[in-house]
ZADO-1210 file (C-alpha; in nm, 4 decimals, padded with zeros to 6 digits):
<atoms>
<atom x="00.0053" y="00.0016" z="-00.0120" code="MET" pos="1"/>
<atom x="00.1297" y="00.3413" z="-00.0923" code="ASP" pos="2"/>
<atom x="00.0300" y="00.6472" z="00.0875" code="ALA" pos="3"/>
<atom x="00.0734" y="00.9759" z="-00.1016" code="LEU" pos="4"/>
<atom x="00.0011" y="01.3393" z="-00.0051" code="LYS" pos="5"/>
<atom x="-00.1429" y="01.5889" z="-00.2069" code="SER" pos="6"/>
<atom x="-00.0421" y="01.9661" z="-00.2011" code="ASP" pos="7"/>
<atom x="-00.3394" y="02.0601" z="00.0526" code="HIS" pos="8"/>
<atom x="-00.2179" y="01.7956" z="00.3142" code="GLU" pos="9"/>
<atom x="-00.4846" y="01.5302" z="00.2593" code="GLU" pos="10"/>
<atom x="-00.3625" y="01.1809" z="00.2485" code="THR" pos="11"/>
<atom x="-00.4906" y="00.9583" z="-00.0398" code="ALA" pos="12"/>
<atom x="-00.4426" y="00.5870" z="-00.0008" code="VAL" pos="13"/>
<atom x="-00.4166" y="00.3404" z="-00.2953" code="TRP" pos="14"/>
<atom x="-00.4635" y="-00.0329" z="-00.2704" code="PHE" pos="15"/>
<atom x="-00.2852" y="-00.3229" z="-00.4473" code="ASP" pos="16"/>
<atom x="-00.6294" y="-00.4944" z="-00.3972" code="ASP" pos="17"/>
<atom x="-00.8732" y="-00.4169" z="-00.6912" code="PRO" pos="18"/>
<atom x="-01.1395" y="-00.4017" z="-00.4398" code="ILE" pos="19"/>
<atom x="-01.0589" y="-00.0907" z="-00.2425" code="ALA" pos="20"/>
<atom x="-01.1982" y="-00.0480" z="00.1031" code="MET" pos="21"/>
<atom x="-01.4625" y="00.2305" z="00.1322" code="PRO" pos="22"/>
<atom x="-01.4080" y="00.5183" z="00.3372" code="ILE" pos="23"/>
<atom x="-01.6105" y="00.5130" z="00.6495" code="ARG" pos="24"/>
<atom x="-01.4793" y="00.7992" z="00.8575" code="TRP" pos="25"/>
<atom x="-01.3049" y="01.1476" z="00.8262" code="ARG" pos="26"/>
<atom x="-01.0309" y="01.2760" z="01.0421" code="ALA" pos="27"/>
<atom x="-00.8505" y="01.5856" z="01.1069" code="LEU" pos="28"/>
<atom x="-00.5070" y="01.5565" z="01.2462" code="VAL" pos="29"/>
<atom x="-00.3095" y="01.8728" z="01.3718" code="LEU" pos="30"/>
<atom x="00.0548" y="01.8815" z="01.4732" code="ASP" pos="31"/>
<atom x="00.2866" y="02.1681" z="01.4362" code="ASP" pos="32"/>
<atom x="00.5692" y="01.9304" z="01.3852" code="ASP" pos="33"/>
<atom x="00.5734" y="01.8428" z="01.0199" code="GLN" pos="34"/>
<atom x="00.7917" y="01.5452" z="01.0595" code="ASP" pos="35"/>
<atom x="00.5696" y="01.3989" z="01.3446" code="SER" pos="36"/>
<atom x="00.2618" y="01.4842" z="01.1590" code="LEU" pos="37"/>
<atom x="00.3896" y="01.3090" z="00.8428" code="ASP" pos="38"/>
<atom x="00.4832" y="00.9991" z="01.0546" code="SER" pos="39"/>
<atom x="00.1617" y="00.9870" z="01.2315" code="LEU" pos="40"/>
<atom x="-00.0464" y="01.0131" z="00.9134" code="ILE" pos="41"/>
<atom x="00.1483" y="00.7489" z="00.7353" code="GLU" pos="42"/>
<atom x="00.1082" y="00.5234" z="01.0361" code="PHE" pos="43"/>
<atom x="-00.2602" y="00.5628" z="01.0796" code="ILE" pos="44"/>
<atom x="-00.3252" y="00.5322" z="00.6988" code="ALA" pos="45"/>
<atom x="-00.1290" y="00.2033" z="00.6894" code="ALA" pos="46"/>
<atom x="-00.3647" y="00.0465" z="00.9494" code="TYR" pos="47"/>
<atom x="-00.6929" y="00.2343" z="00.8895" code="MET" pos="48"/>
<atom x="-00.7395" y="00.2514" z="00.5143" code="PRO" pos="49"/>
<atom x="-01.1126" y="00.3357" z="00.5809" code="ASP" pos="50"/>
<atom x="-01.0249" y="00.6596" z="00.7372" code="LEU" pos="51"/>
<atom x="-00.9788" y="00.9739" z="00.5372" code="ASN" pos="52"/>
<atom x="-00.7133" y="01.1797" z="00.6825" code="ILE" pos="53"/>
<atom x="-00.6733" y="01.5628" z="00.6448" code="GLU" pos="54"/>
<atom x="-00.4082" y="01.7213" z="00.8131" code="SER" pos="55"/>
<atom x="-00.2375" y="02.0690" z="00.8959" code="TYR" pos="56"/>
<atom x="00.1019" y="02.1591" z="01.0714" code="SER" pos="57"/>
<atom x="-00.0545" y="02.5252" z="01.0928" code="ASP" pos="58"/>
<atom x="-00.3225" y="02.5300" z="01.3784" code="PRO" pos="59"/>
<atom x="-00.4986" y="02.8169" z="01.2403" code="THR" pos="60"/>
<atom x="-00.5602" y="02.6205" z="00.9151" code="GLN" pos="61"/>
<atom x="-00.6794" y="02.3444" z="01.1459" code="GLY" pos="62"/>
<atom x="-00.9498" y="02.5817" z="01.3007" code="LEU" pos="63"/>
<atom x="-01.0494" y="02.6881" z="00.9484" code="GLN" pos="64"/>
<atom x="-01.1064" y="02.3215" z="00.8561" code="ALA" pos="65"/>
<atom x="-01.3140" y="02.2773" z="01.1710" code="ILE" pos="66"/>
<atom x="-01.5232" y="02.5561" z="01.0833" code="GLU" pos="67"/>
<atom x="-01.5947" y="02.4369" z="00.7252" code="SER" pos="68"/>
<atom x="-01.5424" y="02.0678" z="00.7364" code="GLY" pos="69"/>
<atom x="-01.7213" y="01.7599" z="00.8965" code="SER" pos="70"/>
<atom x="-01.5108" y="01.5130" z="01.0850" code="TYR" pos="71"/>
<atom x="-01.5734" y="01.2123" z="01.2811" code="ASP" pos="72"/>
<atom x="-01.2396" y="01.2399" z="01.4886" code="ILE" pos="73"/>
<atom x="-01.0171" y="01.5291" z="01.5480" code="ILE" pos="74"/>
<atom x="-00.6577" y="01.4404" z="01.6629" code="ILE" pos="75"/>
<atom x="-00.4773" y="01.7490" z="01.8051" code="VAL" pos="76"/>
<atom x="-00.1418" y="01.8299" z="01.9512" code="ASP" pos="77"/>
<atom x="-00.1462" y="01.9795" z="02.2884" code="TYR" pos="78"/>
<atom x="00.1352" y="02.2282" z="02.2533" code="ARG" pos="79"/>
<atom x="00.1377" y="02.4362" z="01.9220" code="MET" pos="80"/>
<atom x="00.2233" y="02.7929" z="01.8471" code="PRO" pos="81"/>
<atom x="-00.0493" y="03.0721" z="01.7866" code="LYS" pos="82"/>
<atom x="-00.3321" y="02.8279" z="01.8839" code="VAL" pos="83"/>
<atom x="-00.2890" y="02.5431" z="02.1377" code="ASP" pos="84"/>
<atom x="-00.4772" y="02.2027" z="02.1707" code="GLY" pos="85"/>
<atom x="-00.6812" y="02.3163" z="02.4254" code="VAL" pos="86"/>
<atom x="-00.8328" y="02.6200" z="02.2121" code="GLN" pos="87"/>
<atom x="-00.8895" y="02.3791" z="01.9080" code="ILE" pos="88"/>
<atom x="-01.0605" y="02.1174" z="02.1124" code="LEU" pos="89"/>
<atom x="-01.2854" y="02.4297" z="02.2515" code="ARG" pos="90"/>
<atom x="-01.3804" y="02.5099" z="01.9024" code="THR" pos="91"/>
<atom x="-01.4273" y="02.1493" z="01.7921" code="ALA" pos="92"/>
<atom x="-01.6726" y="02.1111" z="02.0736" code="ALA" pos="93"/>
<atom x="-01.8945" y="02.4001" z="01.9774" code="GLN" pos="94"/>
<atom x="-01.8650" y="02.3428" z="01.6069" code="ARG" pos="95"/>
<atom x="-01.8472" y="01.9692" z="01.5717" code="GLN" pos="96"/>
<atom x="-02.0064" y="01.8191" z="01.9074" code="PRO" pos="97"/>
<atom x="-02.0337" y="01.4715" z="01.7142" code="PHE" pos="98"/>
<atom x="-01.6642" y="01.4569" z="01.6365" code="ALA" pos="99"/>
<atom x="-01.4606" y="01.2285" z="01.8847" code="MET" pos="100"/>
<atom x="-01.1645" y="01.4256" z="02.0268" code="ARG" pos="101"/>
<atom x="-00.8036" y="01.2970" z="02.1064" code="VAL" pos="102"/>
<atom x="-00.5341" y="01.5417" z="02.2556" code="LEU" pos="103"/>
<atom x="-00.1909" y="01.4077" z="02.1953" code="ILE" pos="104"/>
<atom x="00.1253" y="01.5326" z="02.3916" code="THR" pos="105"/>
<atom x="00.4982" y="01.4742" z="02.4099" code="ALA" pos="106"/>
<atom x="00.4721" y="01.6298" z="02.7825" code="ASN" pos="107"/>
<atom x="00.5852" y="01.3507" z="02.9968" code="ALA" pos="108"/>
<atom x="00.3495" y="01.4874" z="03.2560" code="ASN" pos="109"/>
<atom x="00.0352" y="01.3216" z="03.1371" code="LEU" pos="110"/>
<atom x="-00.1906" y="01.4059" z="03.4272" code="PRO" pos="111"/>
<atom x="-00.1146" y="01.7887" z="03.3805" code="GLU" pos="112"/>
<atom x="-00.1886" y="01.7688" z="02.9964" code="ALA" pos="113"/>
<atom x="-00.5213" y="01.5643" z="03.0916" code="ALA" pos="114"/>
<atom x="-00.6255" y="01.8360" z="03.3480" code="ALA" pos="115"/>
<atom x="-00.8313" y="02.0134" z="03.0776" code="LEU" pos="116"/>
<atom x="-01.0564" y="02.3126" z="03.1587" code="PRO" pos="117"/>
<atom x="-01.4184" y="02.2603" z="03.2612" code="ALA" pos="118"/>
<atom x="-01.5350" y="02.3838" z="02.9243" code="ASP" pos="119"/>
<atom x="-01.3182" y="02.1501" z="02.7371" code="VAL" pos="120"/>
<atom x="-01.3159" y="01.7625" z="02.6825" code="SER" pos="121"/>
<atom x="-01.1339" y="01.5056" z="02.5057" code="ALA" pos="122"/>
<atom x="-01.2383" y="01.1470" z="02.4455" code="ASP" pos="123"/>
<atom x="-00.8583" y="01.0378" z="02.4873" code="LEU" pos="124"/>
<atom x="-00.5478" y="01.2083" z="02.5960" code="VAL" pos="125"/>
<atom x="-00.2377" y="01.0163" z="02.4802" code="LEU" pos="126"/>
<atom x="00.1366" y="01.0457" z="02.5311" code="LEU" pos="127"/>
<atom x="00.3574" y="01.0543" z="02.2171" code="LYS" pos="128"/>
<atom x="00.4899" y="00.8522" z="02.0418" code="PRO" pos="129"/>
<atom x="00.1681" y="00.6976" z="01.9087" code="LEU" pos="130"/>
<atom x="00.3057" y="00.4471" z="01.6643" code="HIS" pos="131"/>
<atom x="00.1593" y="00.1392" z="01.8207" code="THR" pos="132"/>
<atom x="-00.1133" y="-00.0873" z="01.7586" code="GLN" pos="133"/>
<atom x="-00.2711" y="-00.0052" z="02.0886" code="PRO" pos="134"/>
<atom x="-00.3131" y="00.3478" z="01.9418" code="PHE" pos="135"/>
<atom x="-00.4933" y="00.2048" z="01.6427" code="ILE" pos="136"/>
<atom x="-00.7392" y="-00.0141" z="01.8338" code="ASP" pos="137"/>
<atom x="-00.8197" y="00.2845" z="02.0613" code="LEU" pos="138"/>
<atom x="-00.8975" y="00.4979" z="01.7458" code="LEU" pos="139"/>
<atom x="-01.1100" y="00.2217" z="01.5942" code="ARG" pos="140"/>
<atom x="-01.2923" y="00.1759" z="01.9059" code="LYS" pos="141"/>
<atom x="-01.3563" y="00.5356" z="01.9257" code="LEU" pos="142"/>
<atom x="-01.5006" y="00.5629" z="01.5859" code="LEU" pos="143"/>
<atom x="-01.7040" y="00.2383" z="01.6014" code="GLU" pos="144"/>
<atom x="-01.8735" y="00.3142" z="01.9244" code="THR" pos="145"/>
<atom x="-01.8641" y="00.7066" z="01.9443" code="GLY" pos="146"/>
<atom x="-02.0940" y="00.9604" z="01.8115" code="ASN" pos="147"/>
<atom x="-01.8909" y="01.0474" z="01.5047" code="GLY" pos="148"/>
<atom x="-02.0552" y="01.2789" z="01.2490" code="ASN" pos="149"/>
<atom x="-02.0856" y="00.9808" z="01.0098" code="ALA" pos="150"/>
<atom x="-02.3334" y="00.8284" z="01.2360" code="ALA" pos="151"/>
<atom x="-02.5046" y="01.1590" z="01.3114" code="ASN" pos="152"/>
<atom x="-02.5157" y="01.3686" z="00.9947" code="ARG" pos="153"/>
<atom x="-02.8457" y="01.5598" z="00.9962" code="GLY" pos="154"/>
<atom x="-02.9079" y="01.5132" z="01.3698" code="SER" pos="155"/>
<atom x="-02.9851" y="01.8120" z="01.5733" code="SER" pos="156"/>
<atom x="-02.9509" y="01.6606" z="01.9125" code="ALA" pos="157"/>
<atom x="-02.6046" y="01.6007" z="02.0627" code="SER" pos="158"/>
<atom x="-02.5430" y="01.2711" z="02.2278" code="LYS" pos="159"/>
<atom x="-02.2727" y="01.3874" z="02.4322" code="ARG" pos="160"/>
</atoms>
């Protein structure tokens, strides 16, 4: 399987199998470290071919995507310049209440990162690096059992 990036940071996945797996979910991934972002996207794409991934290393572009797009899961780095992960999660909760939210951090003090303000919530708070099968299993479980936008398009009532 080859993963290729387009100019606008969306990952497209092609399969050697003539019957390609249909896209079930949409993800937005934000991390200001481009190398970490690229590595994470390639890893997720390899194990979750049914996930369409859009990514940005500029958090302000990520906020614009949240305003205009529809995602089932939003994965955001905790510490970024201009706009931090907490601000992005706050906007995501308001604009996309059905999207699952994952906060990732390189901060070894995970309890500190997990202590979010009362008006911000995350379905998961995870410590980097994330290149493990348990991470993929957690993402899949969130998407399959969560309130993602794919399952709630057109619904006006939040299930959170």
